Each structure stands twice: as C-alpha cells, then as structure tokens.
Steps between C-alpha positions, in 0.01 A plus 500: 500500500275425203589639160309807368140430403400516133124513441349403165143596404289363216363184347554132570330245278509151356674445167379200301783393272489237221716197571648531150679814381421654164135392495206742468258510794218347297725212394634424849374176651634547851574796728673518835446773757772730624497797739548832321467876522801728465486675842466164678787356296716796603418442868600133468819585309607719794446234766661230283819706522470538877321836506194622690181559301124534535219483244184712497215397272168323473404150392173311493359324805552176309739207475734684264509808723602302807748301295668823387510637856662176617758513219601848615533373857700197388739737323544713813294799381297686765128462420327733748412720204314227307119542489233254388187594304187288545332637187776467238729223389879491494627620162601245238727535197560247224856541381633352175870425490630553146797304371740785580384505863298822465136514606150589386222569752124454534358637826187417701416809711132594497568643752752297695567550870824694450307774315278553805761591762372805693696777668338402832649149464860616467735393778642846565730370774687289246511781247638754749772256611626443146856603416399445136143497365459321167206490257398447138231646276232229482351620830439839332260365237172516692332615821505454793851356468633811326405725792649249746823491299531880498428520874765237572757686291423824683529338843828331410647823363398695810658231719832543318494183287686479171238442230572231239294464179499222242206570263496137381274596210230249402307671219214243478385619844465866397206654309741653247870556441455874547331453836775262610772745404329795669416323826837327529676834459260683734694375805841502328633807682429361846751215470862502615596185306343375177572181309369452144570250224622607156154424357340720765736787414383476138135495608526789747691719252263429209742284305831645617815291470580356847865466398539877465595683819305814415180294460549333837599825669170652389339271757708641787352767727667751730456306824578156356802338663541217248341361184597150389415350161523123456597357160431130558809284465703803397496640854383842611568872479501749786419870485524768769606863534853393596569218254374261236630176355439133418548179697529173303264207534566127513469228239276222632264243354162676521199285581246757621538878537213523751613693805843598367426872528355450848809307603710789372300759694484296820872436502580865433268620777660243731842650426369856526334442838830371637703789357321816380835651389464279189306791349795738524797266453530380139731212589259362759208557262659299220579219744139492623362505145732218394367298794143581389581395142627168638182448704281578198700263277469216752123555516468436124659155525195346672123510457278725715605815682511433874653150493763624251615800707871507574668462836808708582712184460353437153583854391852493642569171323393645166706815560801287589466268200461795262841634604681181397 
C-alpha cells in the first residue's frame, strides 16, 4: 500500500546563482541554474525521504519548463498536476549568496507561467486524494492564480485534507508590505498547520519579537492544530492549544540556506502523513521536529535546494552523531 499522498501547490522556477558566494549580482561573472520554488522543493523533500507527493503548478512551454517537470519526475514526484503555458515563460530568479549563506533575490515574472494557473486547469482528482494539501503565499499575489489557489484550498478542505501553509514571504514580489501582510493573513484561518520563520513572525506582527511566546501566540487561530516557528540553526518552537516548547537545532557548516525551510516542512509533513497523532502527542511531536531540524541542517551544507535535500539515512546519521 502506498503511503498517504501529500499534494503541494504553487510555483516552480529556475534560480540562477553566482558561482562565487558573497558577490553582488552585478559583479558576478558566472551563474549556474538550479531548480527552485518552495512548494516544489517541499514535494521533492517528501519523496527523498520515501514519501508520496504530487506537485500542482504551471511552467512555461519552454526548455526550462520541461526541465523542471523532468526534475520532479526524477525525484519521484507525481506530475499530473503540472500545466504548460504557451504564452508565458517559466519564472526566473537571480539569487545572490551572501558570505553567511543567506540570500538576496531578483525575480523575472512579467508575468511568468506560474502566475497564470487557472481554476479550470487544476487537477481536482489529485487535490481530493490528498491526505495533506500544502501551499505558500506567492500564488496569492495575482490573478488568475489567486482564484485557482483559493479553489484548490476549498476543494482540499471539503475532501477532508489537512491544510498546510508556509507563507515563504518574498517581499520584492508584492506591490507593498501592507498588501503582502493583508493577503498572506487573509487565508490564515483556513490552515490546520502553519510554519513561519522568526523573521516572518516579526513581519506579520508588525515588528513583534519572535522569541516572545505571546507574540507568536497572537498568530494562532481557534482551529489551528499547530504553529511552528523556525529559528535557523537554533532550532524551532512549537505552539498549539495543548502545549508549546522548543526543539534544538544542529551545528553544521552552512554553505547555502536555500531550501532549508522547505526541507523542514517536507520532512515534517512526511512524518505527519505517516502518523497524524503527532499533533496531539507532545513526545512524538518533538521527535518529528528534531528530525525536521536535522533535515533542514543537512540541506544547508550543500548548494541548491533539491540536490541538497536530506535522505532519511542522512538525517538519522546526524541525529545519532549529535547524541555522542
């Protein structure tokens, strides 16, 4: 019997990354291409661990679009939900790696194919089969993708899926910070599980301290089963009606933080699909989050998101070595 299906909806694009870290885009002499897009990274993180995932989104009817579809296939992700647009190109992003491994972005979407996904193009069969339905916020920025996103959420909810939300905020894509905050929070109360970074907590709470529980708890809603805040190498915090606490991170040599949050989310959803009681058993929850912290840490030790995603063996080895 196959493992429960996790469906991820949103963008997939090409990241162009300088071959030398710490160099501004204008000063970079050479770039290499890498598959990107948070929802697609999450789908690949799940299959890399042995899970069952599908991706729904739109790419251009171009060489990059077919390359991305093939990368999903090569990573074991179901691609029946991938559409191709003849009139728009696959999205591109130029990503600068700073010396500390953090990133700066410049996007080419004018519009890109992912922005043009229509409700009529959604693979509703995949959506209705999902045990967990995962999405971000970039697909909410413009029409017709916004309407498609909302329709997919509604269908998944009605089919009994658990809804997972990682806003993955990219402010350069939004017309203003206020618009970003309002739209991102407009679907907040529909989600069962939400993952945010500490920086995103500060942004969504208008400068609140992400290390203060009352600030984080202000982001919880009545129907939310779990909110997780990631603190980079320091680990993560978990917040629910039953309990709250922290789970430590891992000390590794960071090369590139691209995809670390997606690796975290994918690995947690993988664990959750296997055992939904994680949400009500604090011991199991802490174990799953520690595993996710390990997966995220491993992802930072290599360049690019998808090739750097952890296997279960990788994560178990790091967990084992950390106990010595």
